[in-house]
N, C-alpha and C positions, 0 to 999 in steps of 0.2 A: 856069320850064320852061312853054313852051306846052301849051294843053291837048290838042289836035291831036296833039303828038306823045308826049305819055304814052297817049291812046288806042290810038296807032299800036301803040307798045312794049307796052302791056300788053293787049293782046284779050284774050288767053286767058285771062290774068289775072282781067279781070273776068267772063271769063262763069263762071268755077272761085268767085268770089268771092260773085256774087249767087246760083248755085242753092246752093252749099254753105248760104247765109243763108239762103235759104227753109227748108232744109232743116233749119239749128239752131232756124229758128222753128214748126216743127213738133213738134221735140223737146223746147224749153222749154215748148209747149203741155202736151206728157206731163207733163214734172215737174210742171210748176204743178197741173194737172189731178188728180195723184195725190197732192200735196200735201193738194188740198183733201178728197181721198178719205178720204185716212189722218185727218186731223184729225178729219173727221165722226164717222170711224168709233171713234176712240180718244181726244181729246181733248188730248192727252198731246203735250208740244214735244219731250221724246226720242224716242219713238216715229215721230214727223214726220221729226225729223232725223237719224233712223237709215237713212230712204231714203239720204240724201247721202253717208253715212258709207259704205254699201256700194259706192255710183259711184266716193268718190275712195280704198277700200282700194288698187284695183290699181295705181294710181300709186305707191302707197309701196312695193310689192313688186314691182312687175314692171317701170318706166318704164326703167331705165338698161338692159334688155336690149331691149325694144321698139326704143328707138334703134336698138342695134346692128344687128338685124332692118331697121330703116329703111334703114341706109346701105346694106345690099348687097342688099336686095330692089328692085322696081320699085313706084315710087311710086303710080303709078296704080292698079296691081293691088291694094296694101296698103288703097287707100283706097275702092275697089270693094267688095274682101271685108269689110272690118269695118262697112261701111254696110248692106252685107246679111244681115249675121248680126243687126245690133243691129235690124232690120226685123222678121227671125223672131222675134226677143224680142218685141216693140211685138203682132205677129198672137197669142205666144202669151198673151199681157196679154186681148187683145181676146177670145180665145175662153174665158178662164176668166171671164172680166166677162159675157159673155151669157149664158153656165151658170150663173149665180149662185154661183161657184165659188169666186171673188176673195178673196186673205186676203193680211193682210200681210206674211207669210212670203215668199210667189208673188214681191211686188215687191222685197225683199230681192235675191230671189236674181236676180230680172232686170235689176235695179240695178245687179248685180257683174259680170254677165255685159257688160252695156253700158259698164260701165267699164272691163273688159278690154279691149273693140272700142277705145274711146276712148286707153286706154294705148297701142295698138300703131298708130291712127291719125295721132295727133296728130302726132308726129314728121315719118312722112309729108309730111301736109298743112303744116308748118312747113315742112319743104325743100322743096317742089312752090311755095308761093309765092315763095322766092328762087329759084327756077330758071328761074319764068315772069315776073319781075319783076328789071329793069336796077337796077343801085346806085341810081341818081340819084333811082330813084322810090320809096324806100323807107317814107318818111317820108308821103309821101301813099297812098301803100298801107296804111301803118298807120294813117291816118286813116281811110280808107274802111273797114277793118277792125273800129276803134272804132265806127265811122257805124254799122256794120250789127247790130255787137252790143249797141249801145244801142238801136238800134230795133228788133230781136228782143225787149228789155225792154220796150220802150215797149206793143208789140204784145200779146205774152205774156199778161199779165192779165185786157185786156180780150177779146181773142179766146179764150182758154180757158174763161174764167169764161162767156162767154154761150152757148158752145157748150157748154161741163157745165150750167150750166144749163136750155138749152134741150131737149137731147137727150141729155145724160147723157155719162159717161165715153167711148161708145163711140164717140163723134161727133168728140172728141178724137182717139182712137186713130187714126181714119182718115183724119184730116186729116194726122195725122205720115203716117201711109204714103202718101199722096199727094204729100207734099213730097219724100219718100224718093223716091221712083219718078220724081220731073222732077230732082231731083238729078245719081241715077245714070246716066239715059239721059244728059244733058248732059255727064258727066264722061267716060261709054264712047266716045259719037261724036264730039265736037268739042273736046274738051280733051288737045292734043298735050303731055305734059309730058315734058321730055329726059332723059337719064338722067345721072345724077350720077357719070362713070365713076371718077372718084377712089375715091368709098364703093360704088359697088355693083362694083367688080371687085376689092376688096381682099382678099388672101391670110390675111387673119388671121383666129384662129378667134374664135365668138360672144362667147366669155368675154373674148378680148383685146378686141375692140371694144366690150363694155360698160366694161371697164375704162379704156378708152383717154377716154370721157366724164369719169371719174370724177378720170383723171392732167391731163386740159387745165384743170380746175376746182383743182385743188391747185395748177400752176403759174400761173394765170390768177387773181391775188386778188382783182382788182377785179370781174371776173365771179362769183366764187364769193360776194363781200361783197354782190353785188346780190339775189342769189339768197335770202341769208340773212336778209336786210332784207325783203322780199317775202314772204319765209314768216311773219315777225314779224308782217306787216301782214293775211296771209292769214287766220293765227288771228284776230284782230279781227273780220275779214269775217267770217268762218264761223261764230264768235258771234253775231256781231250777225245773222244769216240765221234761225241757231236761233231765234232770242229772238223776230223780230219776227212771226210769225202768233201767238205766246204773249201780247204785247200788245197788237196790233189787236185780231183777232177775237174776243175778250171786251168789249171795251169798241167795237166801231165792224163787227164784220162782217165776212163776207166780201169784200164789193163794197168796204168800207172799203179791206182789205188791196191788193185788185188799185188801188184808186186808189191810193194810196201806192206801189205799184210801177209804175202808170204814169207817176207824175209822175217816179219814178227813170228811167223810159227816154227820158222827155221832157227830161231835163237831160241825159243821156248821149246823144241824137240832136242835140240843141246843141254838145255838148261833141265829139262826132266831127265834125260839120260846120268845126270849129273849127280841129281838128287837121289835116283835110285841105285848108284853105284859108292857113292857118296859114304865114309863113316858116320855115324853119330858125332855131331859136333858137339865143343864141350860146354857152348854156350847158343841154344837156339833162340833166346830174344836177341842176341848180337848178331845171328845171322839172317832175323828177321827183318831187323832196323838197316840193317848196312846195307841189306839188299834192293829193298826200296829206296833208301836216300839215292844208290847209284844210280837207280832206275830213272825216278824224278829228274836227278841232277844231267841227265846226258838226252834222251829222247826228243822232251819238249825243246831244249833249246837248239836241236840240231835242225828241227821239224819250221822252228821259227825263223830260222837265221838262212837255210839250206834255200837253193834256187832250182832244183831237181833231185830226179831218182834219188843219183849215189847219195847223197846227203842224207836223205828221208831213208833211203834204205839203213844206211849205216846208224842213224839215230835208233828206226825199229831194231834193230838187231841190240845194240849195247841196251835200249829199253827195256827191251824181254828176255835176256839171257839168264836172269839170276831169278826171275818170277817163280820160275820152277820148284829152283831149292828153297825162295822164301815159303811158298805155300806148302811144300811137304813137309818143312819144322811148324810151320804153323797148326796144321791137322796133327802132327803126333802130338805137339803141344795142348793141343783144346782136349784129345782124347784120353790121353792120359791125366788130363787135370779134372774131366765131366765123369762122373761114374756114369756107366753104361745104361743104368734105368732111366737115368734124365736126361741124354742124350737127345732126345726128338725134341723134346720140349724145350730144352735150352737150345739146340741149334734152332730153332724156331723163334724163339726169342732173338737171336742173334740174328735171324735173318730182318723182323722188325727193325732193329735199332742198328744193324750194320749195313745193310742195303736200303733204306729209305731214302738215303741221298743219291742213288744211283738215276731213279726219275728226277729226281729235282737237279741233279748235275746235266742228264741231259736237256732239260728244260732250258735250264741258265746257259748250257751252251749255245746251244740254236738261237734261243732269243739276240743273246749277247754277240755274237756273231753276226746273227742276219739284222738286228738292230740297230746296233752301237759301232762295234767294231769294223765291218765293211763298211758302212756309212761314212766313218769318220775318217779310214784311209784313204775312201773315194775325195772327199774334200780337201785331200793334203794337195801342197804344191810337189808335183813331179818333179824337182829337183833338189827338196829337203832332205834330211837326214832322214824321215822315217823311210819316204818312199826308198829312200839307199839304202835301208836297212832289210824293209821288209815287200820293198818292191811296190809296183802300180796296177789297177786292174783288180777285178775278181777274185779273190784269194790273198791279198794284201792285208784284207782284217783278220783274216783269221793267221796269219803268220803272226800278227801283232798279239790277239790274242793266246797261241800258243807259250812266248814268251811271256806273258803272265802270268798262264798256270802251271809252266814251268819253275817261276819266280815262288808260288806260294804250294806248291807239290813238294819241295824242296825244304820247306821252311818247316813245313806242318811233319816234318819225318824227326823232327829235332825232340819236341816236348816226349815222346814214345822212350829214348834213351836213357831218361831223367825219370822214368816211372817207377817208384820203389815195388810197386803192387805187381808191376807185371815183371820185374824180376825175380819175384816171390815164388812165381808159376814155376822156375826150375827147379825148387828147393823140394817140390812134390816127387 
């Protein structure tokens, strides 16, 4: 497909993509800075993990209804409203921080409110991408979204750590508000999102519309099985994220954590470029399964057995290099499989079923590191095999935990390769 044709067909999508990516950078930097603030105040993996648990809890509880609302309401209005309310929450955190009154429970509440806004906004945003993108450009647009997500991952730790270190949490929050302003003004003035008439003018009730997404998944086993497969992957990934600060910060400090996450972002950035320029594969399902198996079989083991930044950084590169390629093919597979008028409610049902394991994984990761693996390693003989493999002191338990989730993650990738319902999606 010629580049000029793509630029012409997707000009409004490109404006939306670039400005929303900038806003995502600001939000991600705030999230990273709050993790640093929380860990510096409390030194607990569980306390820090609860920040993300609060963010994802609304996905589990309310996503199925959010998709029904998304299919009935104007997508642009939903996105603007949710972004504005999230910005108000950021202003609240800024005010509390400047007054010296910020406490961890404030952040739990704010993250829950932001999670609610994201729950409503995400299906509207997903459908808006479909409305602004011709089907023949789905994979390229999926690659661009993966590229921007990886770029955000690359820049977040560097930029957040720099602003946080130089001027404190307030500087990061002001940057977040600035990027929100750019995205909101661009969406309001320059991006016309066409209505999805079949969805927005439906006569069914909210409960009927919400039920429609679940019924669709029940009747389309391939899409449902993909969602359950990714729910297991999300469980592993969220336990990974909860344990990572507990491994790296005690052994290398906050800068090393930023370096490890920067390497992950750089690898994802390269993977996003690959996803955007590679031709359509013969088998999207094979790409998805192989990419996840490679990721799970490399990074976790290098983090478990490595003793410093070089090994951890290599693990991050290997673990994240193919994730954007996987995401781009998954995005195209779902968009081509699900009718446009059903995408809002189906994506929201997906959010409930696929993402409920994320808060569960963060909770399990935090509890297991703090209450099981760290105490277990603290009681080991310093001259024993386990201490020889995973070291001693704080962080040794997290290292052992990474070995466990590495084995679990690799094994969880295998059943999807044998699922005939998932392979049947490629016949559509």
